A tleap script that builds the chain and sets N, CA, C and O, in Angstrom:
source leaprc.protein.ff14SB
mol = sequence {
  NMET THR ALA VAL ALA PRO PHE ALA TRP ALA
  GLN THR SER GLN VAL GLY THR VAL ALA GLY
  GLN VAL THR ASP GLU THR ASN ALA ALA VAL
  PRO GLY ALA ALA ILE LYS MET VAL ASP PRO
  ALA THR ASN ALA VAL ILE GLU THR THR SER
  ASN ASN ASP GLY ARG TYR VAL PHE SER SER
  VAL ALA PRO GLY THR TYR ASN ILE SER PHE
  VAL LYS GLN GLY PHE SER THR TYR GLU VAL
  ASN LYS GLN ALA VAL GLU ILE SER ALA VAL
  LEU THR ILE ASN ALA LYS LEU LYS ILE GLY
  SER THR ALA THR THR VAL GLU VAL SER ALA
  SER ALA GLY SER CGLN
}
set mol.1.N position { 98.115 115.492 61.912 }
set mol.1.CA position { 98.330 114.301 62.865 }
set mol.1.C position { 99.212 113.281 62.150 }
set mol.1.O position { 100.093 112.642 62.725 }
set mol.2.N position { 98.914 113.174 60.866 }
set mol.2.CA position { 99.691 111.993 60.209 }
set mol.2.C position { 101.235 112.185 60.282 }
set mol.2.O position { 101.942 111.180 60.215 }
set mol.3.N position { 101.783 113.379 60.410 }
set mol.3.CA position { 103.208 113.528 60.559 }
set mol.3.C position { 103.642 113.251 61.819 }
set mol.3.O position { 104.837 112.994 61.972 }
set mol.4.N position { 102.807 113.255 62.871 }
set mol.4.CA position { 103.293 112.954 64.304 }
set mol.4.C position { 103.259 111.492 64.418 }
set mol.4.O position { 104.137 111.003 65.128 }
set mol.5.N position { 102.442 110.717 63.875 }
set mol.5.CA position { 102.384 109.256 64.086 }
set mol.5.C position { 103.657 108.564 63.580 }
set mol.5.O position { 104.191 107.749 64.333 }
set mol.6.N position { 104.150 108.790 62.473 }
set mol.6.CA position { 105.364 108.119 62.020 }
set mol.6.C position { 106.577 108.525 62.981 }
set mol.6.O position { 107.355 107.668 63.398 }
set mol.7.N position { 106.692 109.822 63.296 }
set mol.7.CA position { 107.698 110.095 64.249 }
set mol.7.C position { 107.624 109.367 65.585 }
set mol.7.O position { 108.630 108.859 66.081 }
set mol.8.N position { 106.339 109.315 66.204 }
set mol.8.CA position { 106.324 108.628 67.425 }
set mol.8.C position { 106.572 107.230 67.140 }
set mol.8.O position { 107.205 106.638 68.014 }
set mol.9.N position { 106.205 106.530 66.071 }
set mol.9.CA position { 106.330 105.105 65.992 }
set mol.9.C position { 107.896 104.904 65.729 }
set mol.9.O position { 108.435 103.861 66.100 }
set mol.10.N position { 108.544 105.809 65.150 }
set mol.10.CA position { 109.907 105.624 64.993 }
set mol.10.C position { 110.928 105.625 66.381 }
set mol.10.O position { 111.999 105.037 66.533 }
set mol.11.N position { 110.246 106.431 67.244 }
set mol.11.CA position { 110.947 106.423 68.567 }
set mol.11.C position { 110.532 105.396 69.562 }
set mol.11.O position { 111.108 105.319 70.647 }
set mol.12.N position { 109.579 104.624 69.242 }
set mol.12.CA position { 109.030 103.551 70.096 }
set mol.12.C position { 109.902 102.227 69.819 }
set mol.12.O position { 110.097 101.786 68.687 }
set mol.13.N position { 110.422 101.627 71.055 }
set mol.13.CA position { 111.100 100.486 71.144 }
set mol.13.C position { 110.285 99.367 71.885 }
set mol.13.O position { 109.574 99.670 72.843 }
set mol.14.N position { 110.379 98.209 71.489 }
set mol.14.CA position { 109.690 97.211 72.162 }
set mol.14.C position { 110.516 96.340 73.024 }
set mol.14.O position { 110.039 95.329 73.541 }
set mol.15.N position { 111.820 96.730 73.203 }
set mol.15.CA position { 112.794 96.069 74.095 }
set mol.15.C position { 113.482 96.964 75.054 }
set mol.15.O position { 113.309 98.178 74.946 }
set mol.16.N position { 114.294 96.453 76.040 }
set mol.16.CA position { 114.951 97.100 76.969 }
set mol.16.C position { 116.390 96.673 76.856 }
set mol.16.O position { 116.729 95.840 76.015 }
set mol.17.N position { 117.213 97.211 77.661 }
set mol.17.CA position { 118.790 97.097 77.750 }
set mol.17.C position { 119.167 96.661 79.102 }
set mol.17.O position { 118.538 97.100 80.066 }
set mol.18.N position { 120.084 95.882 79.247 }
set mol.18.CA position { 120.650 95.532 80.555 }
set mol.18.C position { 122.244 95.772 80.427 }
set mol.18.O position { 122.845 95.219 79.506 }
set mol.19.N position { 122.890 96.545 81.292 }
set mol.19.CA position { 124.317 96.768 81.110 }
set mol.19.C position { 124.824 96.949 82.543 }
set mol.19.O position { 124.104 97.023 83.539 }
set mol.20.N position { 126.149 97.010 82.514 }
set mol.20.CA position { 126.824 97.174 83.782 }
set mol.20.C position { 128.279 96.854 83.825 }
set mol.20.O position { 128.810 96.679 82.728 }
set mol.21.N position { 128.990 96.749 84.845 }
set mol.21.CA position { 130.257 96.454 84.919 }
set mol.21.C position { 130.591 95.459 86.177 }
set mol.21.O position { 130.059 95.555 87.283 }
set mol.22.N position { 131.492 94.562 85.831 }
set mol.22.CA position { 131.880 93.534 86.717 }
set mol.22.C position { 133.163 93.795 87.364 }
set mol.22.O position { 134.180 93.874 86.676 }
set mol.23.N position { 133.197 93.932 88.600 }
set mol.23.CA position { 134.439 94.215 89.289 }
set mol.23.C position { 134.703 93.318 90.460 }
set mol.23.O position { 133.826 92.550 90.857 }
set mol.24.N position { 135.849 93.386 91.013 }
set mol.24.CA position { 136.304 92.511 92.144 }
set mol.24.C position { 135.997 93.481 93.504 }
set mol.24.O position { 135.374 94.541 93.438 }
set mol.25.N position { 136.509 92.957 94.638 }
set mol.25.CA position { 136.379 93.637 95.877 }
set mol.25.C position { 137.240 94.877 95.969 }
set mol.25.O position { 136.947 95.742 96.795 }
set mol.26.N position { 138.337 95.023 95.131 }
set mol.26.CA position { 139.121 96.137 95.135 }
set mol.26.C position { 138.640 97.235 94.097 }
set mol.26.O position { 139.302 98.267 93.983 }
set mol.27.N position { 137.567 97.041 93.384 }
set mol.27.CA position { 136.977 97.720 92.309 }
set mol.27.C position { 137.845 97.501 91.071 }
set mol.27.O position { 137.711 98.394 90.235 }
set mol.28.N position { 138.627 96.614 90.781 }
set mol.28.CA position { 139.355 96.280 89.538 }
set mol.28.C position { 138.356 95.641 88.640 }
set mol.28.O position { 137.572 94.848 89.162 }
set mol.29.N position { 138.273 95.876 87.352 }
set mol.29.CA position { 137.565 95.263 86.388 }
set mol.29.C position { 137.906 93.818 86.359 }
set mol.29.O position { 139.069 93.446 86.516 }
set mol.30.N position { 136.945 93.013 86.168 }
set mol.30.CA position { 136.977 91.527 85.919 }
set mol.30.C position { 136.550 91.294 84.469 }
set mol.30.O position { 135.364 91.286 84.140 }
set mol.31.N position { 137.596 91.097 83.585 }
set mol.31.CA position { 137.271 90.769 82.237 }
set mol.31.C position { 137.049 89.180 82.018 }
set mol.31.O position { 137.677 88.359 82.686 }
set mol.32.N position { 136.248 88.868 81.180 }
set mol.32.CA position { 135.955 87.475 80.819 }
set mol.32.C position { 135.024 86.817 81.807 }
set mol.32.O position { 134.968 85.588 81.827 }
set mol.33.N position { 134.239 87.588 82.682 }
set mol.33.CA position { 133.128 86.936 83.341 }
set mol.33.C position { 131.945 86.572 82.448 }
set mol.33.O position { 131.579 87.274 81.505 }
set mol.34.N position { 131.365 85.407 82.819 }
set mol.34.CA position { 130.194 85.076 82.019 }
set mol.34.C position { 128.903 85.455 82.735 }
set mol.34.O position { 128.612 85.091 83.875 }
set mol.35.N position { 128.143 86.243 81.923 }
set mol.35.CA position { 126.970 86.788 82.396 }
set mol.35.C position { 125.700 86.039 81.801 }
set mol.35.O position { 125.600 85.872 80.585 }
set mol.36.N position { 124.822 85.635 82.611 }
set mol.36.CA position { 123.676 84.968 82.043 }
set mol.36.C position { 122.388 85.429 82.641 }
set mol.36.O position { 122.200 85.493 83.856 }
set mol.37.N position { 121.445 85.770 81.662 }
set mol.37.CA position { 120.223 86.129 82.068 }
set mol.37.C position { 119.240 85.119 81.812 }
set mol.37.O position { 119.178 84.666 80.669 }
set mol.38.N position { 118.428 84.678 82.738 }
set mol.38.CA position { 117.364 83.754 82.626 }
set mol.38.C position { 115.850 84.258 82.758 }
set mol.38.O position { 115.526 84.885 83.766 }
set mol.39.N position { 115.017 84.017 81.849 }
set mol.39.CA position { 113.574 84.423 82.087 }
set mol.39.C position { 113.042 83.179 82.647 }
set mol.39.O position { 112.976 82.171 81.944 }
set mol.40.N position { 112.624 83.185 83.978 }
set mol.40.CA position { 112.226 82.162 84.642 }
set mol.40.C position { 110.763 81.524 84.086 }
set mol.40.O position { 110.418 80.349 84.212 }
set mol.41.N position { 110.074 82.493 83.504 }
set mol.41.CA position { 108.696 82.096 82.983 }
set mol.41.C position { 108.738 81.223 81.730 }
set mol.41.O position { 107.869 80.404 81.431 }
set mol.42.N position { 109.900 81.500 80.997 }
set mol.42.CA position { 110.004 80.748 79.649 }
set mol.42.C position { 111.355 79.814 79.607 }
set mol.42.O position { 111.519 79.003 78.696 }
set mol.43.N position { 112.299 79.989 80.654 }
set mol.43.CA position { 113.527 79.418 80.642 }
set mol.43.C position { 114.479 79.893 79.441 }
set mol.43.O position { 115.500 79.295 79.103 }
set mol.44.N position { 114.023 80.966 78.901 }
set mol.44.CA position { 114.934 81.518 77.780 }
set mol.44.C position { 116.096 82.117 78.435 }
set mol.44.O position { 115.946 82.777 79.464 }
set mol.45.N position { 117.420 81.902 77.824 }
set mol.45.CA position { 118.656 82.222 78.221 }
set mol.45.C position { 119.299 83.117 77.330 }
set mol.45.O position { 119.286 82.886 76.121 }
set mol.46.N position { 119.911 84.207 77.845 }
set mol.46.CA position { 120.786 85.178 77.124 }
set mol.46.C position { 122.078 85.177 77.921 }
set mol.46.O position { 122.164 85.207 79.148 }
set mol.47.N position { 123.158 85.134 76.960 }
set mol.47.CA position { 124.487 85.069 77.692 }
set mol.47.C position { 125.519 85.998 76.805 }
set mol.47.O position { 125.460 86.136 75.584 }
set mol.48.N position { 126.465 86.596 77.682 }
set mol.48.CA position { 127.420 87.326 77.225 }
set mol.48.C position { 128.674 87.294 78.061 }
set mol.48.O position { 128.618 86.578 79.060 }
set mol.49.N position { 129.765 87.925 77.834 }
set mol.49.CA position { 131.052 87.900 78.542 }
set mol.49.C position { 131.484 89.384 78.731 }
set mol.49.O position { 131.372 90.202 77.818 }
set mol.50.N position { 131.955 89.676 79.891 }
set mol.50.CA position { 132.369 90.955 80.092 }
set mol.50.C position { 133.756 91.406 79.279 }
set mol.50.O position { 134.588 90.549 78.980 }
set mol.51.N position { 133.900 92.480 79.024 }
set mol.51.CA position { 135.086 92.879 78.128 }
set mol.51.C position { 136.271 93.196 79.044 }
set mol.51.O position { 136.209 92.965 80.252 }
set mol.52.N position { 137.435 93.771 78.415 }
set mol.52.CA position { 138.590 93.977 79.114 }
set mol.52.C position { 138.401 95.062 80.279 }
set mol.52.O position { 139.271 95.161 81.144 }
set mol.53.N position { 137.284 95.857 80.295 }
set mol.53.CA position { 137.043 96.796 81.213 }
set mol.53.C position { 135.887 96.332 82.158 }
set mol.53.O position { 135.322 97.069 82.966 }
set mol.54.N position { 135.624 95.069 81.956 }
set mol.54.CA position { 134.562 94.442 82.935 }
set mol.54.C position { 133.190 94.875 82.595 }
set mol.54.O position { 132.270 94.572 83.356 }
set mol.55.N position { 132.966 95.569 81.500 }
set mol.55.CA position { 131.766 95.961 81.040 }
set mol.55.C position { 131.009 94.838 80.103 }
set mol.55.O position { 131.591 94.019 79.391 }
set mol.56.N position { 129.667 94.970 80.248 }
set mol.56.CA position { 128.791 94.120 79.429 }
set mol.56.C position { 127.631 94.859 78.974 }
set mol.56.O position { 127.378 95.953 79.478 }
set mol.57.N position { 126.860 94.330 78.011 }
set mol.57.CA position { 125.490 94.894 77.610 }
set mol.57.C position { 124.804 93.776 76.910 }
set mol.57.O position { 125.336 92.967 76.149 }
set mol.58.N position { 123.534 93.834 77.270 }
set mol.58.CA position { 122.563 93.077 76.590 }
set mol.58.C position { 121.555 94.097 76.080 }
set mol.58.O position { 120.764 94.717 76.791 }
set mol.59.N position { 121.689 94.196 74.686 }
set mol.59.CA position { 120.755 95.112 73.967 }
set mol.59.C position { 119.449 94.125 73.446 }
set mol.59.O position { 119.492 92.895 73.440 }
set mol.60.N position { 118.427 94.849 73.067 }
set mol.60.CA position { 117.298 94.062 72.610 }
set mol.60.C position { 116.704 93.067 73.445 }
set mol.60.O position { 116.248 92.052 72.919 }
set mol.61.N position { 116.651 93.238 74.713 }
set mol.61.CA position { 115.995 92.270 75.755 }
set mol.61.C position { 114.499 92.460 75.791 }
set mol.61.O position { 113.978 93.570 75.904 }
set mol.62.N position { 113.790 91.258 75.682 }
set mol.62.CA position { 112.398 91.535 75.610 }
set mol.62.C position { 111.940 91.833 77.067 }
set mol.62.O position { 112.601 91.348 77.985 }
set mol.63.N position { 110.776 92.650 77.354 }
set mol.63.CA position { 110.548 93.089 78.589 }
set mol.63.C position { 110.029 91.788 79.334 }
set mol.63.O position { 109.404 90.890 78.768 }
set mol.64.N position { 110.397 91.805 80.785 }
set mol.64.CA position { 110.107 90.585 81.549 }
set mol.64.C position { 111.026 90.735 82.742 }
set mol.64.O position { 111.844 91.641 82.903 }
set mol.65.N position { 110.766 89.680 83.590 }
set mol.65.CA position { 111.550 89.426 84.825 }
set mol.65.C position { 112.672 88.395 84.566 }
set mol.65.O position { 112.485 87.286 84.066 }
set mol.66.N position { 113.836 88.886 84.959 }
set mol.66.CA position { 115.134 87.881 84.733 }
set mol.66.C position { 115.905 87.709 86.126 }
set mol.66.O position { 115.982 88.564 87.009 }
set mol.67.N position { 116.435 86.477 86.137 }
set mol.67.CA position { 117.448 86.370 87.063 }
set mol.67.C position { 118.732 86.330 86.395 }
set mol.67.O position { 118.881 85.702 85.347 }
set mol.68.N position { 119.718 87.011 86.990 }
set mol.68.CA position { 120.942 87.280 86.263 }
set mol.68.C position { 122.165 86.697 87.105 }
set mol.68.O position { 122.221 86.925 88.314 }
set mol.69.N position { 123.082 85.990 86.499 }
set mol.69.CA position { 124.205 85.445 87.221 }
set mol.69.C position { 125.428 85.933 86.655 }
set mol.69.O position { 125.476 86.245 85.466 }
set mol.70.N position { 126.544 86.034 87.510 }
set mol.70.CA position { 127.844 86.521 87.014 }
set mol.70.C position { 128.922 85.388 87.580 }
set mol.70.O position { 129.031 85.117 88.775 }
set mol.71.N position { 129.662 84.804 86.569 }
set mol.71.CA position { 130.535 83.682 86.998 }
set mol.71.C position { 131.870 83.911 86.477 }
set mol.71.O position { 131.990 84.198 85.286 }
set mol.72.N position { 132.919 83.813 87.253 }
set mol.72.CA position { 134.165 83.831 86.867 }
set mol.72.C position { 135.017 82.940 87.735 }
set mol.72.O position { 134.869 83.012 88.955 }
set mol.73.N position { 135.908 82.093 87.210 }
set mol.73.CA position { 136.655 81.086 87.870 }
set mol.73.C position { 137.544 81.879 88.958 }
set mol.73.O position { 138.121 82.916 88.632 }
set mol.74.N position { 137.625 81.390 90.170 }
set mol.74.CA position { 138.334 81.968 91.152 }
set mol.74.C position { 137.504 83.039 91.968 }
set mol.74.O position { 138.027 83.603 92.929 }
set mol.75.N position { 136.326 83.291 91.613 }
set mol.75.CA position { 135.447 84.133 92.377 }
set mol.75.C position { 134.107 83.388 92.687 }
set mol.75.O position { 133.751 82.419 92.016 }
set mol.76.N position { 133.396 83.874 93.713 }
set mol.76.CA position { 132.137 83.397 94.093 }
set mol.76.C position { 131.126 83.883 93.027 }
set mol.76.O position { 131.224 84.994 92.505 }
set mol.77.N position { 130.082 82.935 92.709 }
set mol.77.CA position { 129.130 83.362 91.715 }
set mol.77.C position { 128.121 84.430 92.391 }
set mol.77.O position { 127.633 84.262 93.509 }
set mol.78.N position { 127.887 85.479 91.619 }
set mol.78.CA position { 127.016 86.631 92.076 }
set mol.78.C position { 125.844 86.527 91.308 }
set mol.78.O position { 125.887 86.484 90.078 }
set mol.79.N position { 124.624 86.476 92.062 }
set mol.79.CA position { 123.249 86.446 91.366 }
set mol.79.C position { 122.413 87.608 91.923 }
set mol.79.O position { 122.514 88.035 93.072 }
set mol.80.N position { 121.638 88.037 91.050 }
set mol.80.CA position { 120.604 89.072 91.206 }
set mol.80.C position { 119.352 88.603 90.538 }
set mol.80.O position { 119.255 88.501 89.315 }
set mol.81.N position { 118.442 88.336 91.344 }
set mol.81.CA position { 117.105 87.809 90.903 }
set mol.81.C position { 115.935 88.736 90.720 }
set mol.81.O position { 115.967 89.848 91.247 }
set mol.82.N position { 114.929 88.354 90.020 }
set mol.82.CA position { 113.768 89.167 89.907 }
set mol.82.C position { 113.928 90.473 89.412 }
set mol.82.O position { 113.285 91.383 89.934 }
set mol.83.N position { 114.785 90.717 88.371 }
set mol.83.CA position { 115.020 92.117 87.840 }
set mol.83.C position { 114.087 92.282 86.663 }
set mol.83.O position { 113.994 91.442 85.769 }
set mol.84.N position { 113.358 93.482 86.714 }
set mol.84.CA position { 112.375 93.802 85.775 }
set mol.84.C position { 113.051 94.464 84.564 }
set mol.84.O position { 113.729 95.468 84.785 }
set mol.85.N position { 112.942 94.032 83.385 }
set mol.85.CA position { 113.368 94.865 82.188 }
set mol.85.C position { 112.104 95.413 81.444 }
set mol.85.O position { 111.154 94.706 81.107 }
set mol.86.N position { 112.204 96.699 81.239 }
set mol.86.CA position { 110.982 97.414 80.759 }
set mol.86.C position { 111.346 97.960 79.405 }
set mol.86.O position { 112.511 98.182 79.076 }
set mol.87.N position { 110.283 98.172 78.619 }
set mol.87.CA position { 110.471 98.567 77.233 }
set mol.87.C position { 111.124 100.055 77.224 }
set mol.87.O position { 110.733 100.956 77.965 }
set mol.88.N position { 112.026 100.165 76.413 }
set mol.88.CA position { 112.704 101.499 76.186 }
set mol.88.C position { 113.649 101.901 77.443 }
set mol.88.O position { 114.103 103.045 77.443 }
set mol.89.N position { 113.942 101.113 78.411 }
set mol.89.CA position { 114.582 101.466 79.484 }
set mol.89.C position { 115.876 100.669 79.636 }
set mol.89.O position { 115.942 99.511 79.224 }
set mol.90.N position { 116.935 101.300 80.241 }
set mol.90.CA position { 118.280 100.729 80.527 }
set mol.90.C position { 118.280 100.304 82.109 }
set mol.90.O position { 118.109 101.094 83.037 }
set mol.91.N position { 118.496 98.962 82.222 }
set mol.91.CA position { 118.685 98.539 83.735 }
set mol.91.C position { 120.117 98.374 83.865 }
set mol.91.O position { 120.791 97.699 83.087 }
set mol.92.N position { 120.626 99.087 84.995 }
set mol.92.CA position { 121.942 98.990 85.240 }
set mol.92.C position { 122.298 97.995 86.369 }
set mol.92.O position { 121.868 98.182 87.508 }
set mol.93.N position { 123.082 96.938 86.060 }
set mol.93.CA position { 123.325 95.980 87.188 }
set mol.93.C position { 124.858 95.849 87.280 }
set mol.93.O position { 125.486 95.258 86.402 }
set mol.94.N position { 125.437 96.388 88.317 }
set mol.94.CA position { 126.857 96.287 88.524 }
set mol.94.C position { 127.169 95.129 89.574 }
set mol.94.O position { 126.542 95.054 90.632 }
set mol.95.N position { 128.163 94.241 89.226 }
set mol.95.CA position { 128.370 93.083 90.044 }
set mol.95.C position { 129.758 93.134 90.762 }
set mol.95.O position { 130.740 93.313 90.042 }
set mol.96.N position { 129.893 93.030 91.778 }
set mol.96.CA position { 131.136 92.997 92.558 }
set mol.96.C position { 131.285 91.691 93.026 }
set mol.96.O position { 130.565 91.239 93.917 }
set mol.97.N position { 132.360 90.922 92.367 }
set mol.97.CA position { 132.658 89.569 92.810 }
set mol.97.C position { 133.646 89.413 93.828 }
set mol.97.O position { 134.625 90.157 93.883 }
set mol.98.N position { 133.430 88.423 94.690 }
set mol.98.CA position { 134.277 88.206 95.879 }
set mol.98.C position { 135.287 87.058 95.528 }
set mol.98.O position { 134.885 86.007 95.031 }
set mol.99.N position { 136.470 87.265 95.772 }
set mol.99.CA position { 137.352 86.180 95.599 }
set mol.99.C position { 136.945 84.900 96.499 }
set mol.99.O position { 136.674 84.964 97.698 }
set mol.100.N position { 136.948 83.761 95.735 }
set mol.100.CA position { 136.397 82.485 96.569 }
set mol.100.C position { 136.142 81.417 95.777 }
set mol.100.O position { 136.382 81.517 94.574 }
set mol.101.N position { 135.670 80.343 96.253 }
set mol.101.CA position { 135.295 79.186 95.620 }
set mol.101.C position { 134.155 79.361 94.586 }
set mol.101.O position { 133.234 80.118 94.893 }
set mol.102.N position { 134.132 78.700 93.330 }
set mol.102.CA position { 133.093 78.814 92.521 }
set mol.102.C position { 131.924 78.156 93.064 }
set mol.102.O position { 130.803 78.428 92.635 }
set mol.103.N position { 132.114 77.308 93.980 }
set mol.103.CA position { 130.989 76.696 94.611 }
set mol.103.C position { 130.155 77.614 95.504 }
set mol.103.O position { 129.006 77.275 95.788 }
set mol.104.N position { 130.667 78.749 95.959 }
set mol.104.CA position { 129.986 79.781 96.839 }
set mol.104.C position { 129.167 80.739 95.870 }
set mol.104.O position { 129.636 81.265 94.861 }
set mol.105.N position { 127.937 80.872 96.315 }
set mol.105.CA position { 127.145 81.686 95.631 }
set mol.105.C position { 126.657 82.872 96.531 }
set mol.105.O position { 126.136 82.663 97.626 }
set mol.106.N position { 126.852 84.142 96.014 }
set mol.106.CA position { 126.464 85.273 96.677 }
set mol.106.C position { 125.171 85.771 95.948 }
set mol.106.O position { 125.199 86.139 94.773 }
set mol.107.N position { 124.015 85.761 96.726 }
set mol.107.CA position { 122.730 85.922 95.906 }
set mol.107.C position { 122.289 87.510 96.625 }
set mol.107.O position { 122.359 87.841 97.808 }
set mol.108.N position { 121.876 88.219 95.574 }
set mol.108.CA position { 121.472 89.648 95.934 }
set mol.108.C position { 120.113 89.918 95.636 }
set mol.108.O position { 119.796 89.762 94.457 }
set mol.109.N position { 119.272 90.271 96.397 }
set mol.109.CA position { 117.857 90.657 95.944 }
set mol.109.C position { 117.846 92.255 95.933 }
set mol.109.O position { 117.830 92.910 96.975 }
set mol.110.N position { 117.855 92.790 94.723 }
set mol.110.CA position { 117.712 94.223 94.591 }
set mol.110.C position { 116.648 94.707 93.538 }
set mol.110.O position { 116.176 93.995 92.652 }
set mol.111.N position { 116.385 95.850 93.740 }
set mol.111.CA position { 115.430 96.512 92.890 }
set mol.111.C position { 115.961 97.057 91.624 }
set mol.111.O position { 117.166 97.283 91.524 }
set mol.112.N position { 115.154 97.280 90.665 }
set mol.112.CA position { 115.681 97.836 89.303 }
set mol.112.C position { 116.551 99.011 89.433 }
set mol.112.O position { 116.239 99.941 90.177 }
set mol.113.N position { 117.671 99.005 88.711 }
set mol.113.CA position { 118.612 100.134 88.790 }
set mol.113.C position { 119.583 100.027 89.806 }
set mol.113.O position { 120.417 100.926 89.914 }
set mol.114.N position { 119.596 98.975 90.630 }
set mol.114.CA position { 120.596 98.828 91.740 }
set mol.114.C position { 121.967 98.787 91.208 }
set mol.114.O position { 122.201 98.467 90.042 }
set mol.115.N position { 122.790 99.082 91.984 }
set mol.115.CA position { 124.287 98.930 91.667 }
set mol.115.C position { 125.040 98.075 92.727 }
set mol.115.O position { 126.247 97.867 92.607 }
savepdb mol mol.pdb
quit
């Protein structure tokens, strides 16, 4: 049994991952979008920016429930609230930004793994 315990321990992660792609209404990639995850229980904030392909990734995210926003000048803000990040799981959140004022917010209530 001692040989099994270290193997199991090495495979165990205490964090999750959130990743996805930011596109516009024509499915073109939106590079440089600001993505922010907020844990409403602690107000902890994690931020990143989408790459040239519109892709982003948050690795090593503590388990919990997060509100996620996607912001890019010239587009409406896209928000997905109450997303559960689980240990050793990948949560995929793809955002489709609509051309519009930055004062406009598109709020989406979706379940884990939604696209």
